[in-house]
ZADRENSE-610403 format. One line per 5 residues: number of its first residue (from 1); their letters; for each residue x, y, z of N, C-alpha, C. Coordinates in pm, 1 decimal, m for minus. Example, Ala and Ser with C-alpha at 12.3 -4.5 7.8 and 13.67 -1.06 7.14 Angstrom:
# residues 2
1) AS) 1319.0/m569.0/780.0/1230.0/m450.0/780.0/1320.0/m330.0/780.0; 1285.0/m225.0/708.0/1367.0/m106.0/714.0/1290.0/3.0/787.0
This chain:
# residues 247
1) LRNAG) 8217.8/9427.0/m4059.4/8043.9/9383.1/m4106.4/7960.7/9448.2/m3982.1; 8051.5/9483.8/m3863.4/7966.9/9530.8/m3753.6/7963.1/9672.2/m3776.8; 8085.7/9743.2/m3818.5/8073.4/9893.4/m3859.1/7983.3/9931.0/m3954.7; 7958.6/9832.8/m4010.6/7847.7/9853.8/m4142.0/7717.9/9823.2/m4124.2; 7714.8/9798.8/m3982.6/7562.7/9767.0/m3937.0/7512.6/9646.2/m3970.1
6) QTVWG) 7588.9/9531.4/m4018.0/7549.4/9392.7/m4083.6/7542.7/9313.0/m3943.2; 7438.1/9226.7/m3955.9/7429.8/9102.7/m3865.2/7541.8/9005.9/m3851.4; 7605.6/8998.3/m3753.9/7715.1/8866.1/m3759.6/7684.3/8755.4/m3649.1; 7710.8/8620.8/m3707.9/7671.6/8506.4/m3652.4/7826.3/8462.1/m3659.1; 7859.2/8458.7/m3515.5/8031.7/8414.7/m3491.3/8053.1/8263.0/m3499.3
11) AERPL) 8135.7/8219.8/m3404.3/8149.1/8080.9/m3365.0/8068.5/8009.8/m3311.5; 7945.6/8082.7/m3256.2/7859.7/7992.3/m3188.8/7785.2/7939.4/m3282.8; 7803.3/7816.7/m3330.4/7713.9/7746.9/m3460.3/7696.2/7610.1/m3400.3; 7588.7/7601.5/m3355.2/7548.6/7430.7/m3294.6/7553.9/7317.6/m3427.2; 7647.1/7207.2/m3364.5/7650.8/7086.2/m3475.6/7511.6/7042.1/m3461.1
16) TLVWL) 7457.9/6990.8/m3579.5/7322.0/6940.9/m3597.0/7351.2/6778.9/m3644.7; 7296.9/6683.9/m3607.3/7307.9/6532.8/m3631.8/7152.4/6533.4/m3692.3; 7165.0/6480.0/m3814.9/7054.4/6423.3/m3919.1/7038.6/6277.1/m3917.8; 6922.5/6243.5/m3856.3/6884.1/6111.6/m3864.8/6750.3/6107.1/m3975.7; 6788.2/6046.1/m4105.6/6686.0/6040.7/m4195.1/6649.6/5950.0/m4259.7
21) AVDWG) 6520.5/5875.9/m4262.7/6469.5/5748.1/m4306.3/6389.4/5784.9/m4421.0; 6423.7/5720.1/m4514.2/6383.6/5704.9/m4638.7/6300.4/5607.4/m4694.5; 6174.4/5578.5/m4750.0/6110.8/5483.9/m4823.3/6123.2/5549.1/m4953.7; 6225.0/5472.9/m5041.0/6254.7/5486.3/m5166.7/6141.1/5395.3/m5261.0; 6051.9/5317.1/m5211.7/5940.7/5252.0/m5270.3/6014.1/5107.7/m5304.1
26) RGSRE) 5916.1/5009.1/m5338.6/5942.1/4876.5/m5402.5/6034.2/4786.5/m5269.4; 6010.8/4828.7/m5154.1/6095.9/4760.2/m5058.3/6196.8/4795.3/m5018.4; 6260.7/4941.2/m5085.8/6375.4/4990.7/m5053.0/6367.5/5101.3/m4949.8; 6406.1/5079.6/m4827.9/6405.9/5187.1/m4704.8/6514.7/5164.5/m4630.8; 6576.4/5294.4/m4632.0/6710.0/5325.7/m4588.1/6724.4/5432.7/m4461.6
31) IIAAD) 6818.6/5431.0/m4397.8/6852.1/5539.8/m4287.6/6988.8/5617.4/m4377.4; 6985.9/5744.3/m4418.2/7114.8/5792.0/m4477.7/7202.8/5809.8/m4387.1; 7329.2/5772.7/m4439.1/7446.1/5757.8/m4351.3/7543.6/5841.4/m4379.1; 7632.5/5894.2/m4299.7/7767.8/5980.7/m4339.1/7832.9/5925.1/m4467.7; 7873.2/5785.4/m4451.4/7940.1/5729.5/m4574.8/7819.7/5607.1/m4587.5
36) DPDRT) 7804.6/5582.7/m4724.3/7721.7/5444.5/m4751.9/7786.8/5340.3/m4687.1; 7734.8/5242.8/m4605.1/7790.2/5115.6/m4568.2/7799.3/5007.3/m4690.5; 7892.3/4898.7/m4684.9/7877.8/4811.1/m4777.5/7720.7/4742.3/m4774.6; 7673.9/4733.0/m4896.6/7545.3/4635.5/m4921.5/7564.2/4551.6/m5028.8; 7456.4/4466.2/m5042.3/7458.4/4361.6/m5140.9/7410.2/4418.8/m5260.7
41) EEVSR) 7417.6/4338.9/m5365.8/7382.4/4391.1/m5482.7/7242.3/4409.7/m5501.3; 7154.8/4340.4/m5427.3/7007.1/4354.5/m5414.2/6966.2/4497.1/m5386.6; 7055.8/4548.4/m5299.9/6995.6/4701.3/m5260.6/7076.6/4818.2/m5307.6; 7169.1/4771.0/m5378.1/7306.2/4864.1/m5408.6/7213.4/4983.4/m5506.0; 7109.8/4961.3/m5570.6/7066.5/5065.8/m5647.1/7014.8/5187.7/m5578.7
46) SLDLN) 7010.7/5172.3/m5464.4/6958.4/5293.1/m5374.9/7075.7/5378.0/m5297.5; 7188.1/5343.2/m5342.3/7332.6/5407.5/m5290.2/7350.5/5536.0/m5388.8; 7322.7/5537.1/m5488.4/7319.3/5672.7/m5542.8/7198.9/5773.3/m5509.0; 7092.5/5726.4/m5495.9/6990.0/5807.6/m5430.4/7014.2/5864.7/m5315.9; 7071.0/5757.0/m5240.4/7120.7/5828.2/m5089.3/7218.0/5925.7/m5104.8
51) QRLRE) 7313.9/5906.2/m5179.4/7430.6/6020.6/m5182.0/7370.3/6143.6/m5240.9; 7276.9/6146.7/m5344.3/7225.6/6263.2/m5401.3/7138.2/6314.4/m5300.5; 7054.4/6260.2/m5220.0/6973.2/6306.4/m5111.9/7049.5/6375.7/m5026.8; 7181.0/6307.4/m4968.3/7245.8/6378.2/m4866.2/7349.6/6507.8/m4910.0; 7380.6/6507.1/m5046.0/7442.7/6581.7/m5077.2/7384.4/6720.4/m5108.4
56) RIVKV) 7234.5/6712.7/m5137.5/7147.5/6831.9/m5157.8/7127.0/6873.3/m5000.6; 7116.0/6801.8/m4916.5/7110.8/6874.4/m4768.5/7231.1/6945.2/m4720.1; 7333.4/6885.5/m4768.2/7459.4/6938.7/m4710.9/7484.7/7037.1/m4785.0; 7453.6/7084.9/m4904.8/7482.3/7182.0/m4993.5/7407.9/7292.6/m4931.4; 7288.5/7272.4/m4891.8/7201.8/7366.8/m4843.3/7247.3/7413.9/m4695.0
61) AEQRG) 7295.7/7351.5/m4636.1/7375.4/7351.7/m4492.6/7507.0/7447.6/m4524.5; 7592.3/7393.8/m4628.1/7696.3/7489.8/m4643.7/7698.1/7636.7/m4660.3; 7555.9/7624.8/m4755.9/7529.5/7768.9/m4818.9/7479.7/7869.5/m4699.1; 7401.0/7807.0/m4563.0/7380.2/7877.0/m4483.4/7483.6/7894.4/m4353.2; 7594.5/7816.2/m4366.6/7682.7/7812.1/m4282.5/7642.6/7720.6/m4145.0
66) LPLVF) 7581.3/7626.8/m4183.3/7510.2/7543.2/m4064.8/7601.0/7397.9/m4068.6; 7681.8/7377.7/m3952.6/7776.8/7263.3/m3951.8/7625.4/7150.4/m3936.5; 7658.6/7049.4/m3999.8/7580.7/6957.6/m4016.7/7633.6/6792.6/m4053.0; 7591.2/6690.1/m3967.4/7660.3/6554.2/m4000.4/7553.8/6463.6/m3985.6; 7607.8/6346.4/m4056.1/7485.6/6220.8/m4049.4/7540.8/6118.6/m3975.0
71) PLLDT) 7459.2/6025.6/m3904.0/7535.0/5920.8/m3830.9/7609.5/5827.3/m3901.5; 7714.6/5758.6/m3837.8/7795.0/5659.5/m3914.9/7708.3/5534.8/m3962.8; 7619.7/5492.9/m3872.9/7535.5/5386.8/m3904.6/7612.5/5258.6/m3878.5; 7723.7/5272.1/m3776.8/7813.1/5162.2/m3752.6/7733.7/5055.2/m3660.3; 7826.8/4977.0/m3615.1/7750.1/4875.8/m3542.5/7684.2/4921.4/m3411.5
76) VDLQN) 7724.5/5026.1/m3353.9/7692.4/5076.4/m3238.3/7529.6/5143.6/m3268.6; 7539.9/5219.3/m3379.1/7409.6/5284.6/m3437.3/7303.0/5170.4/m3448.3; 7329.5/5077.6/m3532.6/7232.3/4982.3/m3562.9/7203.5/4911.1/m3443.6; 7293.6/4880.2/m3352.4/7200.2/4831.8/m3222.6/7083.9/4914.7/m3154.3; 7117.8/5023.0/m3193.7/7046.9/5112.0/m3098.3/6922.1/5185.5/m3192.5
81) VTFSD) 6943.7/5211.1/m3313.4/6860.2/5255.1/m3400.1/6825.3/5196.4/m3507.1; 6697.6/5173.9/m3546.6/6627.8/5106.5/m3653.3/6559.4/5180.5/m3761.9; 6555.2/5154.0/m3891.7/6440.5/5227.4/m3970.4/6335.5/5251.1/m3892.3; 6250.5/5138.7/m3838.0/6117.5/5125.2/m3806.3/6138.7/5237.2/m3646.2; 6235.1/5263.4/m3600.6/6236.6/5350.9/m3492.8/6199.8/5503.6/m3546.7
86) IWGGF) 6279.9/5532.1/m3649.6/6281.8/5673.4/m3686.7/6161.1/5688.3/m3741.4; 6102.3/5590.7/m3825.5/5980.1/5603.9/m3941.1/5844.7/5611.0/m3821.1; 5884.3/5534.0/m3705.8/5747.5/5545.7/m3624.3/5730.0/5639.6/m3523.2; 5843.8/5710.5/m3512.2/5854.2/5850.5/m3454.9/5895.6/5810.0/m3281.7; 5967.8/5707.3/m3272.1/6022.6/5690.6/m3139.9/6130.6/5786.4/m3140.1
91) DERIV) 6118.6/5902.6/m3136.8/6232.0/6024.3/m3108.2/6314.8/6024.8/m2979.6; 6243.3/5962.9/m2872.0/6343.3/5944.1/m2734.6/6460.1/5857.6/m2765.6; 6419.3/5738.7/m2853.3/6509.8/5662.1/m2857.3/6627.3/5699.6/m2957.6; 6575.6/5785.6/m3056.6/6711.2/5843.0/m3137.7/6779.4/5960.2/m3062.6; 6714.6/6038.8/m2993.6/6806.6/6136.5/m2886.5/6895.1/6074.3/m2813.8
96) AASDR) 6858.4/5946.1/m2760.2/6948.2/5881.1/m2659.4/7077.8/5840.4/m2753.6; 7052.3/5772.1/m2895.7/7141.0/5734.0/m2945.7/7233.8/5822.7/m2999.4; 7198.5/5964.5/m2980.5/7288.7/6079.9/m3051.7/7364.4/6109.5/m2934.5; 7383.6/6079.7/m2816.8/7477.6/6124.0/m2709.2/7608.1/6098.7/m2746.5; 7637.4/5970.1/m2821.0/7799.1/5962.3/m2860.7/7839.5/6050.2/m2962.9
101) YDVNS) 7755.9/6148.6/m3045.3/7802.7/6204.6/m3166.6/7839.1/6369.4/m3065.1; 7831.7/6392.5/m2941.1/7855.0/6508.3/m2893.3/7782.4/6649.6/m2955.8; 7691.3/6643.7/m3029.9/7623.6/6757.6/m3100.6/7526.4/6838.3/m3013.3; 7490.6/6930.8/m3072.2/7402.5/7056.5/m2997.5/7263.9/7040.3/m3030.8; 7229.7/6961.6/m3158.4/7089.2/6948.6/m3213.0/7075.2/6834.2/m3306.4
106) ILIGR) 6959.7/6804.0/m3289.6/6924.8/6684.2/m3364.9/6785.9/6704.3/m3454.2; 6814.0/6657.3/m3581.1/6724.0/6658.9/m3691.9/6666.9/6531.6/m3716.4; 6544.4/6459.5/m3709.7/6494.9/6351.6/m3727.5/6381.3/6351.8/m3856.5; 6405.8/6295.5/m3935.7/6323.9/6308.8/m4099.5/6282.6/6177.6/m4140.1; 6157.3/6199.2/m4200.6/6102.0/6096.1/m4261.4/6048.6/6113.7/m4378.0
111) IRASS) 6091.6/6041.3/m4513.5/6037.6/6084.4/m4645.4/6014.9/5956.7/m4674.6; 5901.0/5963.2/m4771.1/5846.3/5880.3/m4848.6/5865.0/5904.9/m5025.5; 5955.2/5893.0/m5066.9/6016.2/5933.0/m5212.5/5926.5/5893.5/m5332.7; 5840.3/5823.7/m5336.6/5772.9/5767.3/m5429.8/5613.9/5813.0/m5407.5; 5603.6/5887.1/m5324.1/5471.1/5976.2/m5317.5/5473.5/6117.8/m5290.7
116) NSRED) 5347.3/6177.3/m5281.1/5325.5/6310.9/m5269.9/5307.2/6351.9/m5121.4; 5288.7/6241.5/m5033.2/5258.0/6254.9/m4874.0/5394.9/6364.0/m4818.6; 5349.8/6384.8/m4704.5/5436.3/6522.2/m4625.4/5532.7/6451.0/m4620.9; 5652.3/6532.0/m4595.7/5782.2/6486.5/m4543.6/5775.1/6526.9/m4405.2; 5804.6/6469.8/m4305.9/5784.0/6490.4/m4169.2/5915.0/6504.2/m4101.9
121) WSYFF) 5926.9/6606.0/m4006.1/6073.9/6623.9/m3924.6/6052.8/6679.2/m3796.9; 6119.9/6584.7/m3715.1/6120.6/6641.4/m3574.9/6270.8/6719.7/m3549.5; 6246.7/6830.1/m3450.9/6385.2/6920.0/m3442.4/6402.8/6930.8/m3283.2; 6514.4/6869.8/m3232.0/6543.4/6894.3/m3090.1/6657.8/6989.6/m3071.4; 6651.9/7091.8/m2987.0/6749.7/7194.6/m2985.9/6706.9/7272.6/m2820.4
126) SGEER) 6810.7/7269.3/m2730.3/6795.0/7372.7/m2616.5/6701.6/7313.7/m2541.9; 6677.7/7187.0/m2530.7/6545.2/7155.8/m2439.9/6402.1/7136.2/m2503.3; 6419.4/7172.5/m2629.3/6253.5/7201.6/m2701.4/6256.6/7132.0/m2818.6; 6132.9/7070.2/m2858.4/6125.9/7003.3/m2958.6/6025.5/7070.7/m3079.4; 6067.1/7065.3/m3183.5/5964.3/7123.4/m3293.7/5945.2/7027.5/m3386.4
131) SWSGP) 5815.9/7042.0/m3437.5/5773.5/6953.0/m3543.2/5741.7/7029.3/m3668.8; 5784.2/6996.1/m3780.3/5808.6/7077.4/m3923.3/5742.8/6959.9/m4030.9; 5689.8/7014.2/m4158.5/5681.4/6930.1/m4261.4/5735.0/7008.1/m4377.1; 5802.0/6934.9/m4473.0/5821.3/7031.6/m4616.0/5953.7/6957.4/m4663.7; 6004.3/7002.4/m4758.8/6111.8/6929.6/m4838.0/6249.2/6961.4/m4749.4
136) PEAIV) 6362.0/6896.6/m4774.0/6483.7/6880.7/m4685.9/6540.5/7038.1/m4688.5; 6575.4/7113.8/m4807.9/6626.6/7224.5/m4843.5/6544.2/7335.4/m4733.0; 6416.7/7315.7/m4718.6/6327.5/7432.1/m4655.5/6357.0/7402.7/m4493.8; 6370.1/7258.1/m4448.8/6371.2/7242.9/m4346.2/6509.5/7293.2/m4257.1; 6605.4/7292.4/m4352.1/6764.0/7303.4/m4333.8/6776.6/7467.0/m4326.4
141) GRIAD) 6679.2/7540.6/m4405.1/6648.2/7680.8/m4399.7/6600.1/7732.2/m4269.4; 6507.7/7683.5/m4227.9/6414.1/7682.7/m4101.9/6535.9/7665.7/m3969.7; 6612.7/7571.5/m3982.9/6690.9/7563.3/m3850.7/6820.0/7659.4/m3872.8; 6844.1/7706.4/m3984.7/6956.5/7842.2/m3979.3/6895.1/7918.3/m3942.8; 6774.4/7967.8/m3982.2/6706.1/8089.3/m3943.0/6685.3/8089.2/m3776.2
146) LLTAE) 6665.3/7995.4/m3744.7/6642.9/7953.2/m3602.2/6749.8/7980.7/m3509.0; 6864.2/7932.2/m3568.5/6983.0/7951.3/m3482.2/7030.9/8085.2/m3515.1; 7020.2/8140.1/m3601.2/7059.9/8270.2/m3652.2/6998.3/8381.2/m3538.7; 6874.4/8375.0/m3547.0/6772.3/8420.6/m3446.6/6851.1/8422.8/m3296.1; 6908.8/8301.5/m3277.3/6916.9/8275.5/m3129.8/7085.0/8319.8/m3092.4
151) FAVGG) 7174.3/8340.5/m3206.2/7308.7/8351.8/m3199.8/7383.1/8477.6/m3239.1; 7290.5/8522.9/m3379.4/7358.4/8606.3/m3427.3/7323.4/8767.7/m3388.1; 7412.4/8826.4/m3405.0/7367.9/8989.5/m3342.7/7429.8/9101.6/m3448.8; 7321.6/9184.5/m3453.7/7341.6/9298.6/m3554.4/7443.2/9374.4/m3506.0; 7498.7/9450.9/m3596.0/7609.1/9556.7/m3577.1/7567.3/9673.4/m3498.0
156) NAPVE) 7437.1/9686.0/m3509.9/7397.0/9816.8/m3450.1/7327.6/9793.4/m3297.9; 7360.6/9664.9/m3263.3/7309.7/9608.5/m3111.8/7381.0/9686.2/m3013.4; 7325.9/9740.5/m2920.3/7394.9/9805.8/m2809.4/7514.5/9753.9/m2724.1; 7623.2/9816.8/m2695.6/7696.2/9748.6/m2607.3/7668.2/9747.8/m2458.7; 7668.0/9634.4/m2387.0/7597.5/9668.6/m2244.0/7702.4/9575.0/m2144.0
161) SVALH) 7710.1/9645.4/m2035.3/7795.0/9590.7/m1900.2/7716.5/9481.9/m1853.2; 7760.0/9354.5/m1852.8/7718.9/9271.3/m1774.8/7810.6/9198.9/m1654.0; 7752.7/9190.1/m1545.8/7852.7/9125.6/m1415.9/7824.6/8960.3/m1457.5; 7963.0/8911.5/m1447.5/7962.0/8756.6/m1472.4/8050.3/8703.5/m1356.6; 8007.7/8596.0/m1286.1/8079.5/8543.6/m1198.4/8088.4/8376.9/m1235.6
166) VSGIV) 8214.4/8341.3/m1243.4/8241.8/8216.9/m1260.3/8321.2/8140.8/m1133.5; 8264.8/8019.8/m1109.5/8307.2/7926.4/m995.2/8391.1/7818.0/m1068.6; 8457.9/7755.3/m962.9/8525.3/7621.5/m1022.4/8661.7/7616.2/m1089.7; 8728.8/7767.5/m1060.8/8854.0/7795.2/m1124.8/8951.4/7763.5/m998.1; 9011.8/7619.5/m1016.2/9102.1/7573.8/m900.7/9242.3/7567.3/m956.6
171) SVEAY) 9264.0/7602.5/m1062.0/9423.3/7590.3/m1113.2/9466.2/7698.0/m1240.6; 9558.7/7738.3/m1250.2/9602.1/7817.2/m1346.8/9558.3/7777.5/m1484.6; 9572.6/7625.9/m1498.0/9511.8/7621.9/m1646.0/9350.2/7629.9/m1663.8; 9296.0/7581.4/m1552.3/9130.1/7654.1/m1560.9/9116.9/7803.2/m1575.9; 9196.5/7872.6/m1517.9/9194.4/8035.9/m1531.1/9208.2/8056.5/m1679.6
176) GSLQS) 9336.7/7987.8/m1755.1/9357.0/8033.1/m1864.6/9284.9/7981.7/m1981.1; 9204.0/7858.7/m1935.3/9101.4/7812.3/m2053.0/8976.2/7892.5/m2033.8; 8927.7/7946.3/m1911.4/8818.2/8038.8/m1905.7/8865.5/8151.6/m1997.7; 9002.3/8216.6/m1951.2/8995.7/8353.4/m2026.8/8993.1/8325.4/m2186.5; 9051.1/8205.1/m2237.1/9057.2/8186.2/m2394.1/8895.7/8161.2/m2411.3
181) LLAGV) 8800.6/8119.8/m2351.1/8674.4/8094.0/m2366.8/8595.5/8214.3/m2382.7; 8632.3/8318.6/m2317.9/8557.2/8427.4/m2296.3/8608.2/8516.1/m2407.9; 8739.8/8503.3/m2463.2/8796.2/8566.5/m2564.3/8742.5/8538.8/m2725.8; 8697.0/8394.1/m2705.2/8631.0/8353.2/m2828.3/8506.4/8374.7/m2864.2; 8430.2/8433.6/m2760.8/8267.6/8452.2/m2774.4/8258.0/8557.5/m2869.3
186) TLIES) 8194.0/8556.9/m2956.5/8177.3/8653.9/m3081.4/8105.8/8769.3/m3000.0; 8017.7/8752.3/m2911.4/7915.1/8875.4/m2879.5/8018.9/8949.1/m2780.0; 8111.2/8927.8/m2723.3/8181.5/8987.0/m2631.0/8277.5/9093.9/m2699.1; 8256.5/9205.2/m2637.1/8357.8/9301.7/m2696.0/8490.2/9330.2/m2619.6; 8471.2/9310.9/m2476.6/8565.3/9336.8/m2412.1/8546.1/9272.0/m2245.5
191) FVITE) 8633.9/9234.0/m2176.9/8606.4/9208.3/m2041.8/8727.0/9244.0/m1938.9; 8719.1/9251.2/m1829.6/8793.9/9265.2/m1723.9/8763.8/9200.6/m1593.6; 8842.9/9148.6/m1521.8/8849.8/9115.1/m1379.0/8829.6/9188.5/m1282.5; 8698.4/9188.4/m1220.3/8668.3/9305.5/m1107.1/8719.7/9242.1/m990.9; 8731.0/9071.8/m940.3/8719.3/9021.0/m815.0/8777.9/8918.3/m808.9
196) VAGDR) 8855.7/8830.4/m739.9/8867.7/8688.2/m751.8/8871.5/8658.8/m577.5; 8767.2/8582.3/m558.9/8754.4/8509.5/m428.3/8759.4/8363.4/m411.9; 8874.9/8299.4/m352.3/8852.3/8153.6/m373.7/8838.5/8085.5/m509.2; 8750.5/8023.2/m515.6/8769.2/7967.5/m649.3/8647.7/8039.5/m752.0; 8616.2/8151.9/m750.5/8534.7/8225.8/m788.2/8616.6/8361.5/m834.4
201) VSYRV) 8595.8/8384.0/m972.2/8642.1/8478.8/m1041.1/8534.6/8579.7/m1124.5; 8540.4/8687.0/m1059.8/8398.8/8773.5/m1140.5/8470.8/8867.3/m1234.7; 8384.5/8896.8/m1350.4/8430.6/8995.6/m1473.3/8309.7/9094.4/m1476.7; 8361.1/9190.7/m1560.1/8258.5/9299.5/m1610.6/8307.6/9280.1/m1768.2; 8169.7/9240.8/m1835.9/8184.8/9212.9/m1962.0/8088.8/9296.5/m2046.0
206) DVRGG) 8161.7/9355.0/m2133.8/8096.9/9439.1/m2259.2/8068.5/9341.8/m2364.6; 7924.6/9336.0/m2386.1/7870.8/9239.7/m2471.9/7754.7/9292.5/m2545.2; 7748.7/9273.5/m2689.4/7644.2/9313.2/m2775.5/7522.6/9192.9/m2744.7; 7382.7/9243.4/m2730.6/7288.5/9164.0/m2743.3/7237.4/9152.7/m2567.1; 7326.1/9207.1/m2477.8/7274.9/9187.0/m2330.7/7301.2/9056.8/m2249.8
211) ADRLS) 7257.5/9047.7/m2138.3/7297.4/8916.8/m2035.8/7210.8/8798.7/m2121.2; 7083.6/8828.3/m2170.5/7031.6/8703.6/m2214.5/7113.9/8648.7/m2326.7; 7171.6/8696.3/m2451.2/7256.2/8640.8/m2552.3/7377.2/8594.5/m2468.4; 7449.3/8652.9/m2396.2/7566.7/8602.6/m2320.0/7547.5/8477.5/m2225.4; 7426.7/8476.4/m2164.8/7417.4/8351.6/m2100.5/7386.9/8219.3/m2202.3
216) RALRF) 7327.3/8256.1/m2315.0/7301.8/8140.2/m2400.6/7462.9/8083.5/m2470.1; 7515.0/8213.4/m2493.4/7666.7/8182.6/m2557.8/7734.6/8091.1/m2482.9; 7735.5/8132.9/m2330.1/7815.4/8062.9/m2237.0/7769.3/7919.5/m2218.4; 7657.2/7928.6/m2218.1/7621.5/7778.3/m2196.8/7664.6/7670.2/m2307.8; 7642.9/7740.5/m2438.2/7676.3/7693.4/m2556.5/7827.9/7635.4/m2573.9
221) NGLVE) 7906.4/7708.4/m2477.9/8056.5/7699.7/m2496.8/8108.9/7614.2/m2367.8; 7990.2/7550.5/m2305.2/8023.9/7450.8/m2195.8/8015.4/7511.1/m2060.3; 8001.0/7626.0/m2020.6/7969.9/7671.4/m1898.0/7860.2/7615.0/m1856.3; 7878.1/7604.5/m1686.9/7719.8/7547.3/m1643.6/7653.5/7673.4/m1569.1; 7510.0/7668.0/m1601.3/7465.2/7794.2/m1542.8/7428.9/7755.1/m1387.0
226) QESAA) 7455.0/7834.7/m1305.4/7385.2/7813.8/m1168.3/7237.9/7848.6/m1139.0; 7196.8/7755.4/m1041.4/7031.6/7762.5/m1023.2/7018.2/7904.9/m968.9; 7106.9/8018.8/m930.5/7050.6/8122.3/m898.8/7005.7/8213.7/m1038.0; 7065.9/8169.0/m1134.5/7023.9/8216.4/m1272.6/6933.0/8177.0/m1365.9; 6870.3/8257.9/m1441.1/6756.0/8200.3/m1527.6/6837.3/8087.2/m1607.9
231) LFGEV) 6747.5/7966.7/m1638.9/6832.3/7854.4/m1684.4/6783.9/7892.3/m1858.1; 6651.3/7925.3/m1880.2/6602.5/7977.2/m2053.4/6550.1/8094.9/m2028.8; 6512.3/8163.7/m2134.4/6423.4/8287.2/m2150.4/6532.9/8395.9/m2123.3; 6460.0/8520.6/m2118.0/6540.1/8627.9/m2074.3/6576.6/8648.1/m1924.0; 6724.9/8675.4/m1917.2/6759.0/8722.3/m1787.1/6732.5/8854.7/m1757.2
236) PSGTA) 6665.1/8890.1/m1632.0/6630.9/9022.4/m1582.1/6733.9/9106.4/m1590.4; 6724.4/9223.6/m1631.8/6801.3/9336.6/m1631.2/6896.8/9382.9/m1520.5; 6996.1/9378.1/m1502.4/7061.4/9382.2/m1393.0/7122.3/9271.5/m1310.2; 7090.6/9165.3/m1367.2/7105.0/9020.6/m1287.0/7246.2/9011.5/m1319.4; 7295.9/8955.6/m1203.8/7485.6/8894.3/m1242.2/7452.4/8758.7/m1271.3
241) LEFFY) 7521.0/8732.2/m1395.4/7508.9/8563.3/m1442.1/7621.7/8519.7/m1348.3; 7552.4/8394.4/m1295.2/7630.6/8276.8/m1212.7/7670.3/8169.5/m1288.1; 7777.9/8120.6/m1315.9/7823.4/8016.0/m1381.2/7923.2/7929.6/m1324.5; 7947.3/7788.0/m1372.7/8044.9/7698.7/m1302.0/8104.8/7646.5/m1415.7; 8267.8/7649.0/m1397.4/8337.5/7611.4/m1490.8/8392.7/7470.2/m1460.3
246) GP) 8376.9/7376.0/m1548.2/8426.6/7235.7/m1515.6/8509.5/7177.1/m1635.0; 8620.0/7136.4/m1650.0/8688.7/7061.9/m1757.2/8616.9/6973.2/m1812.8
């Protein structure tokens, strides 16, 4: 694909958790779950509607290669999140309840199925919040476009050499894990060790997309960027990346 000049989105694919509140009308108000929990006969009529809506969203996500999950809505979730929390826009509460799922991005949606009112969405990723409106398929597409722009690299992108320093390598196991991590980053063409000093390993990394893309990919893979490097935005040309490895 790269030799053909095509854009490649590799393994750096953030997992998105979807909290979706739907007002089906006539008093039926639901949060769409990963698997529909047991319900009484009085509210069972919405089961098929929930399933069909969830399948619509999952289908588009699969077509775009976007990993996506829905909450379990088990006892823990129901203690922390209510329909009113989602519908009322109490997004901080929803984001806090999402910690248990270890996801990279969070999508919160509000749909009133029985009217032509707007379908409102909030999206949280990389410390930023975005607000959108539109049908679920369009919103999933927007997320895929956003993440593709963040992580995918064109085959014609030049290969640049970037200096990378990683501290916290205090064992053979940590060194092996770091080597495997770097080998799995799609952007990296090759890397070699240039120096080892104490718990700090220095590399010369040949990467497509430059230091900025490499920095985002390493953060996504669990390395912690040090204060001396830019936390977000573009990394100045020639700047060595400073990261910390913590198991």
